[in-house]
N, C-alpha and C positions, 0 to 999 in steps of 0.2 A: 397471889395466883400465878403471876408470871414466874416467880422464883420456883414454885412447885412444878410448873411445866418444864422449865429449864432443867430442874433436878431430874425429873423423870426422863427427859430427852437424853441427858448425859448418861443415866444408868442404862437406857436402851442401847445407846451407841456403844458403850463398853461391852455389853453382853453380845451384841452383834459382832464386834471385832474379835472377841474371844471365840465365838462360834466359827468364824471364818478361819482363824488360826488352827482350831482343833480339827476342822474338817479337811486339812491338807492331807495329801496321800502319805501313807505310812512308809512306803518304799522310798528310802532316802539314802544318799551316798555322801561321802566326804571327798572333796577334791583338794589336793595339795600341790604345791609347786615352789619354785624359787626364781628370783629375778637377779640377774647379774649384768655387769657392763661388758664391754668388748674385751676387757683384760681379765675377765672371769672373776672380778671382785663382786661381793654381795652388795646389792643396792638396798639401802634401808629407807623406809617410809615411801616407797613407790606405791602408787595407786593401781590396784588390780581390780578390774570390774568384770563381772560375769553377766553375759547377755544370752537370752534365748534366741536361737537362730531364726525361728519361724517368723517372729515379728520384731526382732531387735529390742525386746523389752529388757530393761536393766533388772537383773535378779538380785544381785548383791555386790557390794564393793568392800574391799579390805585394803589395809596398809601392810606392807612387808615389815618384818621385824629386823633386828640387828644383823641376822644372818641372811637376810633377803627372802625369808620364807613367808608363805601365806597359806591360808586354808579356807575353804568354803564348806560348811557343814550343813547336813539335812537338805541336800539337793535332790530334787525329784527326778524321775525318769524323763528323759527328753534330749534334745540336741542343743548344744551350747557352743559359745566361743568366748574368749577372754581378750580384753584390751589392757595393756600395761602402759603406764605413763609416768614420767618423772621429769622435773624441770631440767632443761638443757639436753634432753634426749628425744629421739623420735618415738612416737607412740608405736607400740608393738601390737599387731592384730593377728591373733592365732587362726589356724584353720578350725573348722567346725569339728566337734567330737560328740559322741553319743554316750549318755549315761543310761545304763540298763538296770533292771531290778536285781541282777546278780552281782553288780559291781559296787561293793560296799566301800572300797577304797580305790580312788583313781589318782594316779600321779601324772600331772601335766609336765610335758618335757620342759627342760630348763629354758627360761625366757632370757634372751640377751637383748639389752637395749643399746642402740647405736646412736652416736652423736651425728647431728646434721642429716640432711636428706629425708626422703619420705619412703617408707617401706610399705608398699601395698601389694607385695608379691603373693602373700598368702591368700587374702580374700578381700573382696570389696563389700563393706557393710556400713550401715549407718546406725549409730547407737541412738536410742530414744533419749531426747534431751529433757532436762527438768523444766518445769514451767518458769522458774526464776533461775537465771544463771548470772553470776557476778564475775566479771573479769577486772583486770587492773585498771582499765580506763573507762569501763562502761558496765551497765547492768542490762541484761538481755531478758526479755519476756518472750518465751517460746510459745506463741499462740497456736501454731499449727497442730501441735501434739496434745494440746490441753483439752480435757473433757469439759471443764468448767467454762472455758472461753467460747465453746460452741453455741451457736444460736443467738449470740449476743451481738453487740456492736463494738466498734473501736473504743467508744466512750466507756462502755461497761468494763472492758479489759483494763483501761487506764485507771479507772476508779479502784481496781483491785491490785494495782501495781505498787511496789514498795516506794515510798517517798513521794508519790504523785497525789496531789490534792485537787479535787474538783469542787469549786466553791458553789454557793447557792446561785450565783449568777452564771455558773458553768464556765468560769475562767479557770485555767489550769496552771498550777505551780508545781515546782519540784522542791520538796522539803521546805515549804514555806516561802520560796523565792519565785517571784514572777519574772517575766521576760524569757519565756521558753520559746525556742525555735522549733517548729514542726516541719518534718520532712517526709516525703513519700519516695521511697527508693533513692534516698540521697538528695532529692530535690525538695526544697522547702515548698510547703503547700501554699496555694494562693488565698489563704484565709486567716482571719484572726477574729477575736470577739465572738459574737453570736453566730456569724457564718461558719466559723471553724467548729463551734459547738454543734450546729446543725449537721455539718458534714460528718463529724465523728459519730454522732448518734445514728446517722443513716448508713455509714460504712459497715458492712457485715464483717464480723470477726472471721468468718469462714474464708474470706479472701486474703487474710493476713498470714504471713509466715512467722514474723517475729517483730517485736518492738525493741529498739535499742535506745537506752537512756544514757546520754553522755554528759557528765556534769562539768567537765573542764576540757573543752576541745582545744586542739593545737592551732597554730597559726595558719594551717592549710585551710581551715574552715573560715567562713565569713566571720567577722568580728562580732556580729550580732548574737544576742542570746546570753545574758549574764547568768541565767539560771542553768543554761545548758541546752542540749538538743534532744528532742524526741524524734527518732527516725522510724517510721512505719515501713517495714519491708513487705511488699506484697508477694503472694505466691507466684512462682514461675516454674513451670515444669522444666527440669534440667536433664532429662534422659535423651539419649540418641534414638533416632528413628521417629516414629509418629506416636504420640502419646498424649495423655491429659488426665483431667479429673473433673468430676461433676459433684456438686454439693447442693443439697436442699435442706431447709430447716423450717420448723414451726415453733414459735414461742408464745407463751401466754403469761401475761402479767395481769394488770387490771384490764388491758386491751390486747388484742392479738397482734402478732408480728410474724411475717413469713418472707421467704426469699430463696434465691438460688443463684448459682454461678457455674461457669464452665471455664476451664483453662485448657488450651490446646498448644501443642508444640511440635514442630517438625525440624529435625536437625540431621544434616549430613556433614561431610568434611568441609564443605565450602559455605553452606548456607544454613542459617537458623531462622525460621519464621515462627513467630509466637503471637498469641493473642488471648484475650480473656474478656468475658462479659459477666456482669453481676447486676441483679435486680433485687431491690430490698424494699419491702413495705413495712412500715412501723407506725402503729398508732400509739402515740405517746401523750403524756399530759404533764402539766406543771401546776401543782396546787400550792400557791404562795399565800401565806397568812401573815399579815403585817399589823403591828400596833405602833403608830407613829405619834409622838408627843412633841408639841412646839412650846417654846419658852420665850419670854422677854424679860431681860434683867433678872433672871432667876425665877420668875413667876410663870406658872403654867397658864398658857392662853388657850389651849385647845388640843384636840387629838383626832386621829382617824383610826377606826378599827376596821380593817379591810380584809376581804377574802377575794382572791383572784384565782380563778380556775381557767386554765388554757388547755385546750385539746388540740393536738397537732398530728394530722396524718402526713407521713412522709412517703413520697415515691421517689426512689433513688436509683438511677441508671448510671452505670459506669462501664467503660470499655477501653481497651488498649490494643494496639496492633503494631508490631515491630518486626524488623528484620536486621540480622547481622550477616555481612558477607566478607569472607576471608579472601582478600585480593591475593595474598601470599601467606606463607607461614608466619611472617613478621608484621603484616598489616591487615587491619580489619576496619571496615566502615559499617555504620549502622544508622537506621532511622527508627523513630518511635513516635507514634501518634496516640494521644489519649484524650478522652473527653468524659465529662460528667453532666448529667441533667438531674438537678435536684428540684423537685416540685413539692411544695408543702402549703397547706392552707390553714393557718392557725385561726381558731375561733374560740371565743371564751366570754366570760362574764366576770366583771368586777363589781362587788357591792361594798359600800362604805357607810359606816355609821359615823356621823359628825358629832364630836363632843365639845362642850365649852370648857372653860377653865376649871369648873367644879366637877368635871367628869360626868356631866349629864348629857345624854343624847338629845340633840336639838333638831337634827334632820338626817336625811339619808340621800345618797345618790348611787346610781348604778350605771356602769358603762359596758356596752356590748362591743366586742371587737370582732370584725370580720376582715380577714386578709387573704390575699392571693399572691403567692410568691413563686417565681420561676427563675432559677439560677443555672443557666447553661455556662459551660466553659470548655475550652479545648486547648491543647498544648502540642507543639511539635518540637522534636529534638533531632539534630543531626550530629553524629559523632565520628571521630577518627582516632585510631590508636595505632601507633607504630613502635615496634621494638627493633632497635638497631641491630645490625648483623652480629655484633659481638655478644648480643644477648643481655647487655647490661642496661644501656640507656633506654628510656621509654618516654614517648611523647604522646599526649592525648589532647584532643581539641573537641569542644562542645559548642554548638550554636543552638540557642533556644528562642522560640517565640511562643507566647501564651496570650490568650484573650479571655477575659471574664466579663460577663455582663449580667444585669438583673433587671427584671420587670416586676414591680411590686405595687399593688393597690391596697389601701387600708381604709376602713370605714369605722369610725368610733361614734357610737350613739349613746349620749349621756342624758339620763332623766333624773330630775331632782324631786324628792318627795318630802312631805312633812311627816310628823309622827303619826298622823292618821292614815298615811299611805296614799295621799293624793298628791299629784304633781302640782307644785306651787311656782315653778319656773318653766319657761319654754324649753323643750328639749334642744340639745346642742349636737349637731351632726358635723363631724370633722372628717373630711375626705382627703387622703393623701395619694399622690401619684409619684412614685419613685423610679427613676431611670438612672442606671449606672453603667459605666463602661471603663474597662481597664486594659491597657496594653503593656506587655513586658517584652523587651528585646534584650538578649544577653549573649555574650560570647566569652569563653575562657579557654586558657591553654595551661597545661601542667606538664612539667618536665621532671623526670626522676633519673638521677645519675649516681649509681653505686660506684664511688671512686675506688674503693677496695671492698673486700668482703666484709670489713668491719665499719667502713665509713660510707654514708649515703647522703647525697645532696638532693633536695627537692625545691623547686621554684615554680612560680606561676603568676599569670596576670589575668585580669578580668575587667570587663566593662559592661555596664547595664544602663538601659534607658527605660524609664517608666513614665507613663502618662495616664492620669485618671480624670474622668469627666463625670461628675455626679450632679444630677438635676432633680430637685425635689420641690413639688408644688402642693401646698395645702390650701383647701377651700372650705369655707364655712357654708355648709349646705343645709342649714337649719330652715332656710326658705328654699324649698326645692326649685322654685321658679326663678330664683335670683341668687345663685351661688356667688360668694364673695371670696376673691383671692386674698389670702392672709400673708402679707409680706413680712410680718414679724416672726414667723416660724418657717417660712419657705427660704430656700437658698439654692444657689448654683455655684458649686465649688470645683475649681480646676486646679490640678496639682501636677507638677512636672519634677522629675528627679533624675540625676545622673550620678552614678557611682563608678569610680575607677579604683582598682586595687591591684596590689602586687605583694607577693610574699616569698620568703625564703626559709627553708627548714634544713638544719644540719643535724644528723644523728651519728653517733659513734658507739660501737659495742666493744667491750673488753670481756675478759673471762667472767668477771663477777659484776662489772659496773657498766652501765649504759647511760648515755645522755642524749637528749634531743632539745635543741634550742631553735627558736624561730622568731621572725619579725614580720609583721604584716602592716602595710600602709594603705589607708583608704582616704580618698578624696570624695566628699559629698557636695553636690550642688543641687539645691532644691528651691522651688518657688511655688507659692500657692496664692490664689486669689478667690475671694467671695464676690461674685458679680453683683449681687443684690445690694450689699452695703459698701462695696469697694475696698474692704479691708484686705491686706495682702502681707506676705512676708517673703524674704529672700535670704537664703543661707548658703555659705560656701566655707567649708572647713576641711582641714586635713588632720588626721590622727594616726598615731603609731600604736601598734598592739604587740608587745613582746610576749613570748612564752618560753618556758623552760621546764623540762621533765627529766628527773634524775631517778635512777633505780640501781639498787645494790643488793646482790645476793650474798648474805652473810654466811649462809650454809644451805644444805639441801632442804632444811626444815623452815628457813626464814628468809624472806626478802622484804626490802623496804623501798618506798618511793617517795619523792618530793616533787611537787609541780606547782608552777605559778603562771598566771596569765592575766592579761588585761583585755577586757571586752567592752562592748557598748551595745545598747539597744536603742535603735531609732524608733520613734513612735510609729505604730502601725497606721495604715491609711484610715482605718475606722477611728482610731484615737485622734487623728488630725481632722477628720471630717466633722464640720460643725452642725450637721443635720440633727434634728430632734426626732426621736422615736418614742411614741407615747404608750404608756400603760393605761392611763386614764388622765383626765384634766389636771390632776394634782401630782402626777409623777411622769417623768420622761428621762430619756438618756440622750446625751449629745457628746460630740467630740470637742477637742480644743486645738485649733490650728496653730497655736503658739507654744505647744509642748516642746521642750528641749529633749535631746537624747540623754540617756543615763549611761554612766560609765562605772565599771566594776573592776576591782582588783580581786582575784581569787587565788587562794592558796590551799593545797591539799597535802596531807602526810598520810600515806597508806602503808599497810602492813599485810603480808600474806604468810600464813603458817601452813606447813605441810601441803602447799599448793592448793589448798581447799578453803581454809578459813581466812576471811579478810576483815580488816578494820580500817577505817579512814577517819581522820580528823580534818576539819575544813574551817577556813575563815574567809569571809568576803566582805568588802566594803563597797557599797554602791552610793554614788553621789547623784543628785538630781533624780532621785528614785521616782519612776513613773508608777503611781499607785492609784488603784480604783477607789473612788470615794463616793459617798451618798450623803447629801446635805441639803439644807434649805437654799432656795434661790433668792439672792439678795434683791429686794424691791418687790417681790411677789409674796402674797399672803398664803401661807400653808401650801407651798409648792416645793417639791424636792426634785433634785436632779442627780442622776448617776453619771459620772464622768471620770476623767483621769487627770491628775495633777502631779506636778513635780514637787516631791517633798525634799527636805534638805539632804538626808542620807539614811541608810539602813546598814547596820552591822549584823553580820550573820555568823554564828558559831554552830558547828554540827559535829556529831559523831555517828558513824554508821558501821554496822557489822553484819556479816553474812556467814552462816554455818550450814553447809549441806551434810546431813547425817543419815547413815543407813542404820535404822533401828533394828531391822531384821531382814531376812532374805525377801520378804514380801512387802516391806514398809520402808519407804524413803521419805525424808522430810528436808525442807530447806527453810531455814529461819532467817529472816531479815529484820534488823532493828535499826531505827533512826532516832536520834535525840538532837534537838536543835533549839537555838534561841535566835529570834530576829528582833533586833532593837531598832525601832523606828523613831526618827526625829523629824520634826517639821511643824508647819502651822497651816491650818485650813479652817474656814468658816469660824474665824475668831477663836480657834481652839489650838492650844499648843499641844504637841504630841511628843512624848518621850517614854515609850512603853514597849514591852515585850515580855515573853515568859518562856519557861522551859517546856518543850513539847516532845512527847514520845509517840513514835509510830511503830507498831509491831505487826509483822505479816509472817504467817507460816503457811507453806504449801506442802501438802502430803500426797504421795502417790502410793497406791497399793496394787500389787500383782496378785490376782485371785486365781489364776490358772484357767486353762482351756479357752484362751483368748479374751478373758475378762480382766479389765483393769478398773480402778476407781481413783477418784481424787477428792480431797477435802481441803478447803482453805479457810483461814480465819484472819481477820485484820482488826486492829484497834488503834484509834487515833485520839489522843487526849485533847483537852481544851487548848485552844491556840489564840493568841492575840495577834491579829494581822492589822497593823496600822490602827485605825479607829474602830475596828471590828473585833469582837470577843466571841469566838466560835466555840460551840459546845462539843463534847466528845462524840465520836461516832464509832460504830463497830459493825462487822458483818461476818456471817458464816455461810459458806456454800459447799455443795457436794454434788458428785456426779459419777456415773458409771459408763463404761464403753465395752462393746463387744466387737471383736474383729470377725469379719465374714468373708466367705469365698476366697479361701487361701490368702487372707490378708490383703486382698484387693479392695475391700470395702470395710467401712466401720459404721456402727450405729451408736450414737452418744445420747445420753439423757442427763440433764443437769438442772439444778435449782440454785439460783444465786440469791444472796442476802435473805436466807430462809426466814429470819425473824424480823425483816424489814426495819432495820435499825441504822443502816448506812445512809442517813439523811442529814443534810446540813440545817443548823439553826444557830442563831447568833443574837448578840446585843450590840447596838451601835450607839455611841455617845459623843455629842458635841456640846459646846456651851449652851446653844439655844435649840438643840434638837436631840431626841432620843428615838431609837427604833428597835423593836424586837421582831424577829421574823423566824419562821420555820417553813421548810419546803418539803413537799411530798412529791416524789416521782418514782418511776418504775425501776427501782434497783432490784426488786424481787421479781424474778421471772423463771418459769419452767420451760426448758427448751429440749426439742428432739431434733437431732441432726443426722443426716445420712450422707456419707461421702463414698464415691466409687471412683477408683483409679483404673485406667485402661491404657493399652498400648505397650510399646517395647519397654524393657526394664534395664537395658544396658546403660551404665552410668557415664555421663559426659557433662561436666560442669559448664554452665552458661555464664555469660559475661554480664556483670553489673555495670551500669553507667551512672555517673553523677553529672548532671547538667550544670550550666552556668547561671541559671536564673535562681540562685539559691535564696539569699536573704530577701530579695524582692518578692518572690512568690509567697514567702511566708507572710509578708506584710500586706500583700496586695489585695486579697479578697475582700476585706472589710471596706476597702476603698471603693469597691464596685457597688457597694450598697448605696441606695438612694438616700 
């Protein structure tokens, strides 16, 4: 039945695409031209792109031939401009020109590409960017212009991004590698674990401009993040004068979602004042189905067959307000304040059938979960940037303060039933009061010194101080008149940390060859204490992190790069926090305060063909690998814990490729392919681990220009079976589609999209230890239909704004989970 539906759907899609192509206007013209350099020599394999002037939509792209010639055929009536680009030359942007019904052949004036400088004399335009854009050092997901990304959340966009994997527990990895650093506008987020997941699910995609995925950062970045960095760049109006935009959306999955946001900006020669506010309501759910089997000496002793349904309403408020002031043409200072208020109230029901060793159901129990969570935070940044009078050296200074806290109450009510449905044990009421607070103070300074036009020196220092105080108290309220404090699962954890760092980067460019080498040194001083049992730790260590990046242009058609770096991942505050978070009496999550940092050596060999097609081979070795595990608790009967442990090591091999292709004047596609193997080694829960497999991840994003302001998108992703440590994940795939209509002279847009149409992008897996096995599958709202309206207003004169990167980088990334109770 499913195959029949898929077959009919495919036939329908093919018919529709052919009807769209057939309905194009019959009045068409051919545009021809030639690209030359400043010496009047023909430039072969230059990229020439044709854009519609009205909305900067890409119509078609071509490569020049051996004589520098190009042509665009079957071009409809309208106003256009072209952009020509080639490695080592400045992009050429033409003036607008008109194609009329009587112009069958149009010759574009000779295009001359110039070396160096920026040529914007002809016209200021912004070309529409593809959803996926791969560069030599990073992959960029352009969220702002995507139809399919509208009406969703940051988590929805990440799940559709090449190489990004979201597990059943909603942890995020890049091509199978954990240890990802998350940033917001260059500043690591104050979150990890479940708090990060909640934030990403609440953050509306409409407030995001782009997401940058950096797999091998240089020494300028904090050494943390062995898998790389995911940097979420928020929208910020960049026009001069007073301007802004307003967005509102409604989405429907199993449950409704809605929200809106506004961005405002005022800029003149001296001052830029900007701000934004977003509100997001999302009713979500997590339907987790578990079958858990316990063994002793190879003999089955019992099992749980469990259904856990959790419904979570999110109310997410976020705002930011900032100002930049130009003291002089060489000096600018700025301040930025931001804050979030995330309120959510999970409530759900867990039902469990209890089996004996012969797979017979002998009893049942059910646990109701009622929680109230309030997660406020705010951050302040002061920054200074000075360009010295000769216009070469640049000094920037950032000072940051951030505070995060949480107030959470939990009530778990468990009832035990016999096979006749009667309660045979007293009900168990577990009440938790969680209070957390986290302070981050950080300062950094960066200095850039171009010694010559080809040689550049960068150096910087940084210092940060972090303090976390988390107090959790659990009470047995089975007797309402006599609550009993439970010291076995309560705790009060205090953590303090200081990090001092310095780096130096040196880069040199020649005609065909470039090199960048760097060294970063970090000193970490950390101490933690559990006040209830008195356990503590004290650490003080210094590490060096070298990096080197080499690139060589063999010809105009081919360039190659090699890079290497050493990185580390300190445990996040949630991973260190020993508090217990319950699903039901048989399942909980907790941290390990004695986790060690993990260290990674990474190597990449990348290739670029015709400035468009890329391929990368990678290898990484991580020691003391921090890995999420789920296994029985020693000394307790049929109780499992989800936690993080240091495994011996993991070796990682990967190949990735990207190919942007213009199939026709109305159809552009971007194909991304990843293949990788992660070989895990270690021992946990009396089980030796030495396993891994070959994994394939395929993503294709397609954009269609339909005419009269209509555009469309369609994407498809497929992820094969993957072995992640002790977990064997099943394949996943998803298909999404959407359309957009530009309105009011391109000042507004209306988008409609449906994600994961067949509801197949869902995780399921099998976990195996010597004395424990688990099979699970998770259903959540990956399938949604969204309607989004965006309206832009104000002045349109272009004037780029300043991005800032604060000093509280690695600390903010690791911080938020530490503020959990």
